[in-house]
Backbone as a printed PyTorch tensor [residue, N CA C, xyz], in Angstrom:
tensor([[[ 14.8700, 163.7390, 127.7350],
         [ 14.3710, 163.6310, 126.3650],
         [ 15.4600, 164.0970, 125.3980]],

        [[ 15.7010, 163.3280, 124.3660],
         [ 16.7190, 163.6790, 123.3810],
         [ 16.0790, 164.3950, 122.2090]],

        [[ 16.8930, 165.2010, 121.5470],
         [ 16.4030, 165.8910, 120.3570],
         [ 16.2110, 164.8870, 119.2340]],

        [[ 15.1280, 165.0720, 118.5060],
         [ 14.8710, 164.2060, 117.3600],
         [ 15.7360, 164.6880, 116.2020]],

        [[ 16.5080, 163.7900, 115.5810],
         [ 17.3180, 164.2240, 114.4470],
         [ 16.4380, 164.6130, 113.2650]],

        [[ 16.9810, 165.4730, 112.4250],
         [ 16.2430, 165.8490, 111.2150],
         [ 17.2250, 165.9880, 110.0630]],

        [[ 16.6670, 165.9220, 108.8800],
         [ 17.4150, 166.0600, 107.6320],
         [ 16.8380, 167.2690, 106.9220]],

        [[ 17.6950, 168.1500, 106.4380],
         [ 17.2440, 169.3050, 105.6680],
         [ 18.0290, 169.3530, 104.3700]],

        [[ 17.3200, 169.4370, 103.2640],
         [ 17.9260, 169.5780, 101.9390],
         [ 17.2050, 170.7050, 101.2100]],

        [[ 17.9640, 171.6200, 100.6230],
         [ 17.3930, 172.7430,  99.8800],
         [ 17.9650, 172.7400,  98.4720]],

        [[ 17.1050, 172.9750,  97.5050],
         [ 17.5210, 173.0410,  96.1070],
         [ 16.8240, 174.2170,  95.4190]],

        [[ 17.5340, 174.8130,  94.4670],
         [ 16.9070, 175.7810,  93.5680],
         [ 16.5770, 175.0320,  92.2850]],

        [[ 15.3270, 175.1000,  91.8780],
         [ 14.8850, 174.4420,  90.6490],
         [ 14.4190, 175.5040,  89.6670]],

        [[ 14.9210, 175.4650,  88.4730],
         [ 14.4770, 176.4060,  87.4490],
         [ 13.2220, 175.8520,  86.8020]],

        [[ 12.1600, 175.8560,  87.6010],
         [ 10.8590, 175.3470,  87.1620],
         [  9.7800, 176.1470,  87.8650]],

        [[  8.6240, 176.1520,  87.2660],
         [  7.4780, 176.8280,  87.8440],
         [  7.1240, 176.1710,  89.1840]],

        [[  6.8900, 176.9460,  90.2460],
         [  6.5520, 176.3480,  91.5440],
         [  5.3690, 175.3790,  91.4750]],

        [[  4.3800, 175.6810,  90.6440],
         [  3.2290, 174.7820,  90.5030],
         [  3.6490, 173.4300,  89.9330]],

        [[  4.5830, 173.4420,  88.9740],
         [  5.0720, 172.1840,  88.3980],
         [  5.8610, 171.3750,  89.4270]],

        [[  6.6690, 172.0640,  90.2220],
         [  7.4420, 171.3900,  91.2680],
         [  6.4920, 170.7260,  92.2590]],

        [[  5.4870, 171.4620,  92.6910],
         [  4.5420, 170.9350,  93.6770],
         [  3.7370, 169.7720,  93.1020]],

        [[  3.2780, 169.9280,  91.8700],
         [  2.4750, 168.8880,  91.2200],
         [  3.2410, 167.5680,  91.0920]],

        [[  4.5520, 167.6500,  90.9130],
         [  5.3630, 166.4320,  90.7700],
         [  5.3040, 165.5480,  92.0130]],

        [[  4.9700, 166.1080,  93.1550],
         [  4.8450, 165.3330,  94.3920],
         [  3.4920, 164.6410,  94.5120]],

        [[  2.4720, 165.1570,  93.8180],
         [  1.1070, 164.6740,  94.0450],
         [  0.4470, 164.0250,  92.8390]],

        [[  0.9600, 164.2310,  91.6510],
         [  0.3990, 163.6320,  90.4400],
         [  1.0090, 162.2360,  90.2790]],

        [[  0.1980, 161.1790,  90.3430],
         [  0.7530, 159.8170,  90.2780],
         [  1.5860, 159.5530,  89.0280]],

        [[  1.1880, 160.1190,  87.8980],
         [  1.9370, 159.8800,  86.6580],
         [  3.3190, 160.5240,  86.6930]],

        [[  3.4580, 161.6110,  87.4310],
         [  4.7700, 162.2480,  87.5870],
         [  5.5610, 161.6180,  88.7310]],

        [[  4.9020, 161.4230,  89.8590],
         [  5.5830, 160.8900,  91.0460],
         [  6.1600, 159.5010,  90.7870]],

        [[  5.4790, 158.6860,  89.9940],
         [  5.9540, 157.3150,  89.7480],
         [  7.2910, 157.2830,  89.0020]],

        [[  7.6620, 158.4250,  88.4020],
         [  8.9190, 158.4930,  87.6640],
         [ 10.1270, 158.7500,  88.5590]],

        [[  9.8950, 159.3090,  89.7590],
         [ 11.0440, 159.7220,  90.5630],
         [ 10.9010, 159.5000,  92.0720]],

        [[  9.7000, 159.5710,  92.6170],
         [  9.5280, 159.5660,  94.0680],
         [  9.7380, 158.1650,  94.6450]],

        [[ 10.7730, 158.0040,  95.4260],
         [ 11.1570, 156.7460,  96.0760],
         [ 11.5990, 155.6650,  95.0890]],

        [[ 11.8470, 156.0250,  93.8460],
         [ 12.2230, 155.0490,  92.8230],
         [ 13.7470, 154.9910,  92.7230]],

        [[ 14.2750, 153.8000,  92.9020],
         [ 15.7130, 153.5840,  92.7990],
         [ 16.0450, 152.5620,  91.7180]],

        [[ 15.0270, 151.9280,  91.1690],
         [ 15.2390, 150.8230,  90.2360],
         [ 15.6520, 151.2730,  88.8370]],

        [[ 15.5090, 152.5670,  88.5390],
         [ 15.8320, 153.0530,  87.2050],
         [ 14.6580, 153.0030,  86.2480]],

        [[ 13.5180, 152.5660,  86.7180],
         [ 12.3050, 152.5440,  85.8920],
         [ 11.1500, 153.0620,  86.7520]],

        [[ 10.0330, 153.4070,  86.1270],
         [  8.9040, 153.9330,  86.9080],
         [  8.4360, 152.9430,  87.9770]],

        [[  7.8590, 153.4900,  89.0240],
         [  7.3230, 152.6500,  90.0970],
         [  6.2910, 151.6880,  89.5310]],

        [[  6.3120, 150.4740,  90.0310],
         [  5.3430, 149.4510,  89.6250],
         [  3.9280, 149.8680,  90.0180]],

        [[  3.8200, 150.5000,  91.1640],
         [  2.5270, 150.9450,  91.6880],
         [  2.7140, 152.3390,  92.2730]],

        [[  1.8040, 153.2360,  91.9440],
         [  1.8480, 154.5840,  92.5050],
         [  0.4170, 155.0790,  92.6350]],

        [[ -0.1020, 154.9820,  93.8330],
         [ -1.4590, 155.4340,  94.1240],
         [ -1.3640, 156.6160,  95.0730]],

        [[ -1.9860, 157.7130,  94.6910],
         [ -1.9210, 158.9310,  95.4940],
         [ -3.3210, 159.5040,  95.6530]],

        [[ -3.7570, 159.6430,  96.8850],
         [ -5.0100, 160.3160,  97.2330],
         [ -4.6070, 161.6810,  97.7880]],

        [[ -4.4720, 162.6510,  96.8840],
         [ -3.8820, 163.9510,  97.2000],
         [ -4.8670, 164.8770,  97.9160]],

        [[ -5.1070, 164.5550,  99.1650],
         [ -5.9320, 165.4120, 100.0320],
         [ -5.4400, 165.2040, 101.4570]],

        [[ -5.7040, 166.1690, 102.3080],
         [ -5.3110, 166.0170, 103.7020],
         [ -6.0220, 164.8070, 104.2830]],

        [[ -5.2680, 163.9250, 104.8810],
         [ -5.8010, 162.6580, 105.3720],
         [ -5.7350, 161.5510, 104.3380]],

        [[ -5.4450, 161.9150, 103.0830],
         [ -5.3040, 160.9270, 102.0160],
         [ -3.9930, 160.1720, 102.1500]],

        [[ -3.9420, 159.0260, 101.5030],
         [ -2.7680, 158.1580, 101.6030],
         [ -2.0770, 158.0160, 100.2480]],

        [[ -0.8410, 157.5750, 100.3030],
         [ -0.1510, 157.1730,  99.0800],
         [  0.5250, 155.8370,  99.3110]],

        [[  0.6340, 155.0840,  98.2210],
         [  1.3530, 153.8110,  98.2230],
         [  2.1950, 153.7790,  96.9560]],

        [[  3.4860, 153.5760,  97.1250],
         [  4.4030, 153.4860,  95.9910],
         [  5.1840, 152.1850,  96.1370]],

        [[  5.2530, 151.4260,  95.0510],
         [  5.9940, 150.1630,  95.0280],
         [  7.0940, 150.2560,  93.9810]],

        [[  8.3190, 150.0910,  94.4360],
         [  9.4730, 150.0460,  93.5420],
         [ 10.0380, 148.6280,  93.5900]],

        [[ 10.0070, 147.9390,  92.4540],
         [ 10.5640, 146.5830,  92.3740],
         [ 12.0670, 146.7100,  92.1390]],

        [[ 12.8340, 146.2490,  93.1080],
         [ 14.2860, 146.3820,  93.0700],
         [ 14.9430, 145.0110,  93.0100]],

        [[ 16.1970, 144.9980,  92.6020],
         [ 16.9330, 143.7290,  92.5100],
         [ 16.9790, 143.0010,  93.8440]],

        [[ 17.0500, 143.7510,  94.9280],
         [ 17.1470, 143.1280,  96.2500],
         [ 15.7810, 142.9170,  96.9050]],

        [[ 14.7060, 143.1190,  96.1500],
         [ 13.3590, 142.8980,  96.6760],
         [ 12.4900, 144.1350,  96.5610]],

        [[ 11.2070, 143.9390,  96.7630],
         [ 10.2530, 145.0360,  96.6540],
         [ 10.4400, 146.0380,  97.7880]],

        [[ 10.2810, 147.3110,  97.4510],
         [ 10.3010, 148.3850,  98.4490],
         [  8.9570, 149.1030,  98.3740]],

        [[  8.2130, 149.0460,  99.4550],
         [  6.9120, 149.7070,  99.5520],
         [  7.0700, 150.9760, 100.3810]],

        [[  6.4390, 152.0390,  99.9260],
         [  6.4160, 153.3060, 100.6480],
         [  4.9560, 153.6640, 100.8500]],

        [[  4.5590, 153.8090, 102.1020],
         [  3.1700, 154.0970, 102.4420],
         [  3.1640, 155.3820, 103.2550]],

        [[  2.3100, 156.3190, 102.8580],
         [  2.2830, 157.5910, 103.5590],
         [  0.8860, 158.1350, 103.7290]],

        [[  0.7970, 159.1670, 104.5510],
         [ -0.4600, 159.8720, 104.7750],
         [ -0.1630, 161.3690, 104.7740]],

        [[ -1.0070, 162.1160, 104.0570],
         [ -0.8220, 163.5590, 103.9490],
         [ -1.4460, 164.2630, 105.1490]],

        [[ -0.6570, 165.1150, 105.7930],
         [ -1.1480, 165.8890, 106.9250],
         [ -1.5610, 167.2930, 106.5120]],

        [[ -0.8510, 167.8580, 105.5420],
         [ -1.1750, 169.2080, 105.0620],
         [ -0.8120, 169.3070, 103.5880]],

        [[ -1.7160, 169.8910, 102.8150],
         [ -1.4630, 170.1590, 101.3990],
         [ -1.8960, 171.5930, 101.1380]],

        [[ -0.9280, 172.4560, 100.8370],
         [ -1.1800, 173.8710, 100.5710],
         [ -0.4870, 174.2420,  99.2590]],

        [[ -1.1460, 173.9150,  98.1120],
         [ -0.5020, 174.1500,  96.8120],
         [ -0.2810, 175.6390,  96.5480]],

        [[  0.7800, 176.0060,  95.9090],
         [  1.9720, 175.2110,  95.6030],
         [  3.0870, 175.4520,  96.6160]],

        [[  2.7090, 175.7050,  97.8620],
         [  3.6890, 176.1730,  98.8420],
         [  4.2150, 175.1270,  99.8190]],

        [[  3.3160, 174.2850, 100.3260],
         [  3.7310, 173.4310, 101.4450],
         [  3.0070, 172.0940, 101.4020]],

        [[  3.7690, 171.0470, 101.6580],
         [  3.2500, 169.6850, 101.7020],
         [  3.8670, 169.0060, 102.9250]],

        [[  3.0120, 168.4260, 103.7590],
         [  3.5010, 167.6930, 104.9280],
         [  2.9000, 166.3000, 104.8890]],

        [[  3.7650, 165.3030, 105.0330],
         [  3.2850, 163.9230, 105.0650],
         [  4.1670, 163.0910, 105.9860]],

        [[  3.6200, 161.9840, 106.4190],
         [  4.3720, 160.9650, 107.1540],
         [  4.4730, 159.7580, 106.2410]],

        [[  5.5760, 159.0340, 106.3360],
         [  5.6800, 157.8170, 105.5350],
         [  6.5800, 156.8090, 106.2240]],

        [[  6.3680, 155.5700, 105.8520],
         [  7.2150, 154.4700, 106.3070],
         [  7.4990, 153.5860, 105.1040]],

        [[  8.5360, 152.8070, 105.2070],
         [  8.9140, 151.9180, 104.1150],
         [  9.1500, 150.5130, 104.6550]],

        [[  8.8900, 149.5380, 103.8000],
         [  9.0880, 148.1530, 104.1980],
         [  8.9990, 147.2270, 103.0020]],

        [[  9.1180, 145.9460, 103.2510],
         [  9.0760, 144.9400, 102.1870],
         [  7.6560, 144.5810, 101.7770]],

        [[  6.6540, 145.0760, 102.5160],
         [  5.2550, 144.8880, 102.1250],
         [  4.5200, 146.1990, 102.3720]],

        [[  3.3210, 146.3110, 101.8080],
         [  2.5360, 147.5380, 101.9690],
         [  1.7930, 147.5670, 103.2960]],

        [[  1.9580, 146.5340, 104.1000],
         [  1.2800, 146.4420, 105.3910],
         [  2.1280, 147.1200, 106.4700]],

        [[  2.3170, 148.4260, 106.3080],
         [  3.1040, 149.2060, 107.2590],
         [  2.3190, 150.4470, 107.6460]],

        [[  2.5990, 150.9520, 108.8120],
         [  1.8910, 152.1150, 109.3410],
         [  2.7250, 153.3710, 109.0940]],

        [[  2.2130, 154.3160, 108.2830],
         [  2.9940, 155.5190, 108.0060],
         [  3.3020, 156.3390, 109.2530]],

        [[  2.5040, 156.1730, 110.3100],
         [  2.7560, 156.9140, 111.5450],
         [  4.0720, 156.4980, 112.1980]],

        [[  4.5930, 155.3130, 111.8360],
         [  5.8630, 154.8440, 112.3910],
         [  7.0580, 155.5650, 111.7760]],

        [[  6.8510, 156.1400, 110.6100],
         [  7.9410, 156.8040, 109.9140],
         [  8.0540, 158.2590, 110.2970]],

        [[  8.9380, 158.9290, 109.6400],
         [  9.1700, 160.3310, 109.9290],
         [  8.2050, 161.2490, 109.2060]],

        [[  8.1070, 162.4520, 109.7220],
         [  7.3080, 163.5030, 109.0750],
         [  8.2250, 164.2450, 108.1020]],

        [[  7.7050, 164.4890, 106.9030],
         [  8.4380, 165.2150, 105.8720],
         [  7.6640, 166.4860, 105.5530]],

        [[  8.3690, 167.6060, 105.5570],
         [  7.7830, 168.8860, 105.1700],
         [  8.5130, 169.3730, 103.9290]],

        [[  7.7550, 169.6110, 102.8740],
         [  8.3010, 170.1440, 101.6270],
         [  7.7490, 171.5530, 101.4660]],

        [[  8.6490, 172.5240, 101.3350],
         [  8.2500, 173.9140, 101.1540],
         [  8.7790, 174.3840,  99.8050]],

        [[  7.9000, 174.9860,  99.0110],
         [  8.2690, 175.5060,  97.6970],
         [  8.0400, 177.0150,  97.7210]],

        [[  9.1020, 177.7780,  97.4350],
         [  9.0280, 179.2360,  97.4590],
         [  9.3580, 179.7600,  96.0630]],

        [[  8.4600, 180.5680,  95.4730],
         [  8.7530, 181.1430,  94.1550],
         [  9.9880, 182.0460,  94.2140]],

        [[ 10.7820, 181.9970,  93.1460],
         [ 11.9380, 182.8680,  92.9970],
         [ 11.9110, 183.4600,  91.5950]],

        [[ 12.7940, 184.4180,  91.3380],
         [ 12.8180, 185.0570,  90.0230],
         [ 13.0070, 184.0480,  88.9040]],

        [[ 13.8710, 183.0720,  89.1340],
         [ 14.1620, 182.0790,  88.0950],
         [ 13.7650, 180.6890,  88.5490]],

        [[ 12.5330, 180.5260,  88.9620],
         [ 12.0650, 179.1990,  89.3330],
         [ 11.5420, 179.1330,  90.7420]],

        [[ 12.0480, 178.1480,  91.4860],
         [ 11.5380, 177.9120,  92.8330],
         [ 12.6450, 177.3540,  93.7200]],

        [[ 12.5460, 177.6780,  94.9920],
         [ 13.4040, 177.0720,  95.9980],
         [ 12.5930, 175.9900,  96.6930]],

        [[ 13.1480, 174.7990,  96.7740],
         [ 12.4890, 173.6890,  97.4510],
         [ 13.3190, 173.3270,  98.6780]],

        [[ 12.6660, 173.3060,  99.8290],
         [ 13.3130, 172.8500, 101.0580],
         [ 12.5510, 171.6540, 101.5800]],

        [[ 13.2740, 170.5900, 101.8410],
         [ 12.7040, 169.3670, 102.3850],
         [ 13.3040, 169.1500, 103.7700]],

        [[ 12.4290, 168.9200, 104.7460],
         [ 12.8670, 168.6030, 106.1040],
         [ 12.2000, 167.2980, 106.5090]],

        [[ 13.0010, 166.3180, 106.9010],
         [ 12.4540, 165.0710, 107.4230],
         [ 12.8490, 164.9450, 108.8860]],

        [[ 11.8540, 164.8070, 109.7480],
         [ 12.0920, 164.4940, 111.1500],
         [ 12.3070, 162.9880, 111.2330]],

        [[ 13.4570, 162.5990, 111.7190],
         [ 13.8150, 161.1830, 111.7700],
         [ 13.4310, 160.6260, 113.1440]],

        [[ 12.5690, 159.6140, 113.1790],
         [ 12.2310, 159.0090, 114.4730],
         [ 13.4880, 158.4860, 115.1680]],

        [[ 13.5230, 158.6030, 116.4820],
         [ 14.6980, 158.1820, 117.2480],
         [ 15.0980, 156.7430, 116.9360]],

        [[ 14.1260, 155.8840, 116.6910],
         [ 14.4180, 154.4730, 116.3930],
         [ 15.2180, 154.3060, 115.1040]],

        [[ 15.1920, 155.3240, 114.2350],
         [ 15.8890, 155.2460, 112.9490],
         [ 17.0530, 156.2300, 112.8530]],

        [[ 17.4430, 156.8300, 113.9770],
         [ 18.4850, 157.8600, 113.9690],
         [ 19.7900, 157.3640, 113.3510]],

        [[ 20.1320, 156.0990, 113.5520],
         [ 21.3880, 155.5770, 113.0070],
         [ 21.3870, 155.5370, 111.4780]],

        [[ 20.2080, 155.6540, 110.8640],
         [ 20.0930, 155.6280, 109.4050],
         [ 19.9820, 157.0240, 108.7920]],

        [[ 20.1240, 158.0740, 109.5970],
         [ 19.9040, 159.4410, 109.1130],
         [ 20.8070, 159.7960, 107.9350]],

        [[ 22.0750, 159.4160, 107.9810],
         [ 22.9820, 159.7390, 106.8700],
         [ 22.5400, 159.0440, 105.5910]],

        [[ 22.1260, 157.8020, 105.7130],
         [ 21.6330, 157.0540, 104.5440],
         [ 20.3560, 157.6940, 103.9940]],

        [[ 19.4800, 158.1320, 104.8930],
         [ 18.2480, 158.8060, 104.4680],
         [ 18.5760, 160.1020, 103.7320]],

        [[ 19.5340, 160.8600, 104.2550],
         [ 19.9330, 162.1170, 103.6010],
         [ 20.4160, 161.8370, 102.1780]],

        [[ 21.2480, 160.8240, 102.0100],
         [ 21.7390, 160.4790, 100.6730],
         [ 20.5870, 160.0680,  99.7630]],

        [[ 19.6190, 159.3650, 100.3190],
         [ 18.4380, 159.0020,  99.5390],
         [ 17.6750, 160.2170,  99.0480]],

        [[ 17.4770, 161.1980,  99.9390],
         [ 16.7720, 162.4150,  99.5190],
         [ 17.5710, 163.1790,  98.4670]],

        [[ 18.8890, 163.2200,  98.6000],
         [ 19.7030, 163.8990,  97.5860],
         [ 19.4860, 163.2530,  96.2190]],

        [[ 19.4910, 161.9360,  96.1860],
         [ 19.2710, 161.2150,  94.9340],
         [ 17.8730, 161.4840,  94.3910]],

        [[ 16.8750, 161.4550,  95.2660],
         [ 15.4970, 161.6770,  94.8120],
         [ 15.2840, 163.1020,  94.3200]],

        [[ 15.8840, 164.0860,  94.9780],
         [ 15.7270, 165.4660,  94.5150],
         [ 16.4270, 165.6780,  93.1740]],

        [[ 17.5420, 164.9870,  92.9470],
         [ 18.1850, 165.0390,  91.6280],
         [ 17.2880, 164.3980,  90.5790]],

        [[ 16.6240, 163.3000,  90.9440],
         [ 15.6920, 162.6540,  90.0130],
         [ 14.5020, 163.5620,  89.7250]],

        [[ 14.0090, 164.2590,  90.7410],
         [ 12.9240, 165.2240,  90.5280],
         [ 13.3540, 166.2710,  89.5150]],

        [[ 14.5360, 166.8320,  89.7020],
         [ 15.0410, 167.8400,  88.7700],
         [ 15.1670, 167.2760,  87.3650]],

        [[ 15.6430, 166.0560,  87.2630],
         [ 15.7920, 165.4250,  85.9580],
         [ 14.4490, 165.2910,  85.2510]],

        [[ 13.4550, 164.8460,  85.9830],
         [ 12.1480, 164.6380,  85.3580],
         [ 11.4080, 165.9390,  85.0980]],

        [[ 11.7710, 166.9970,  85.8180],
         [ 11.2270, 168.3160,  85.4940],
         [ 12.0150, 168.9400,  84.3480]],

        [[ 13.1920, 168.3740,  84.0470],
         [ 14.0340, 168.8930,  82.9690],
         [ 14.6590, 170.2250,  83.3130]],

        [[ 15.0950, 170.3770,  84.5660],
         [ 15.6170, 171.6650,  85.0170],
         [ 16.9870, 171.5040,  85.6480]],

        [[ 17.6300, 172.6330,  85.8550],
         [ 18.9010, 172.6630,  86.5630],
         [ 18.6300, 172.7320,  88.0480]],

        [[ 19.5040, 172.1070,  88.7950],
         [ 19.3800, 172.1030,  90.2480],
         [ 20.7560, 172.3880,  90.8370]],

        [[ 20.7920, 173.1080,  91.9390],
         [ 22.0570, 173.3880,  92.6000],
         [ 22.2460, 172.4340,  93.7660]],

        [[ 23.3880, 171.7840,  93.7890],
         [ 23.7590, 170.9720,  94.9460],
         [ 24.5370, 171.8740,  95.8980]],

        [[ 24.3800, 171.6770,  97.1920],
         [ 25.1740, 172.4760,  98.1310],
         [ 26.6660, 172.2830,  97.8760]],

        [[ 27.4160, 173.3550,  97.9750],
         [ 28.8770, 173.3250,  97.8750],
         [ 29.4020, 172.8830,  96.5100]],

        [[ 28.5920, 172.9720,  95.4790],
         [ 29.0700, 172.6220,  94.1460],
         [ 28.4780, 173.5920,  93.1410]],

        [[ 28.9820, 173.5210,  91.9340],
         [ 28.3790, 174.2870,  90.8550],
         [ 27.0780, 173.6060,  90.4470]],

        [[ 26.1550, 174.3420,  89.8070],
         [ 24.9240, 173.6930,  89.3390],
         [ 25.2510, 172.5160,  88.4260]],

        [[ 24.4340, 171.4910,  88.5080],
         [ 24.6100, 170.3310,  87.6410],
         [ 23.2590, 169.9360,  87.0780]],

        [[ 23.3060, 169.2270,  85.9830],
         [ 22.0770, 168.7170,  85.3890],
         [ 21.6690, 167.4990,  86.2000]],

        [[ 20.4460, 167.4570,  86.6770],
         [ 20.0050, 166.3960,  87.5770],
         [ 19.6320, 165.1170,  86.8690]],

        [[ 20.4540, 164.6350,  85.9640],
         [ 20.1250, 163.4140,  85.2330],
         [ 20.4880, 162.1840,  86.0520]],

        [[ 19.5570, 161.2830,  86.1600],
         [ 19.7610, 160.0190,  86.8580],
         [ 19.5400, 158.9080,  85.8430]],

        [[ 20.4710, 157.9870,  85.7680],
         [ 20.3430, 156.8750,  84.8160],
         [ 19.2780, 155.9160,  85.2670]]])
């Protein structure tokens, strides 16, 4: 048996932990940044924010529609969120096929620390670097929409503005 690859990204956000957590589950906030690469809000963002609830996000991109379908396994506001998700060209995908994502938010003196861990299914291991870059972009977009400073690893803090 081989080890399942994982992606870990940690950021310090100068925002209230409740606001950081809410940005993952409030459809009006999530549609601005979560899985969005097109530069505009998601065309569709439906979130049933409860354990066992599902989400569907549609980002219309130049190269075609990108659907993200997920299911929440654990919701512990404002500390921990666990979900599985998959992506495809249609919404007819099974989130169980995708990786598990754990988001942990820890209060700090000046905001919150957010750690994201994605377990990458072995079938998608060759895409792990691309997935990591995607999460980096999305976490910068989260910071931008929260209007806060975020620290990138190995760099000085930067403003998380995404065009």
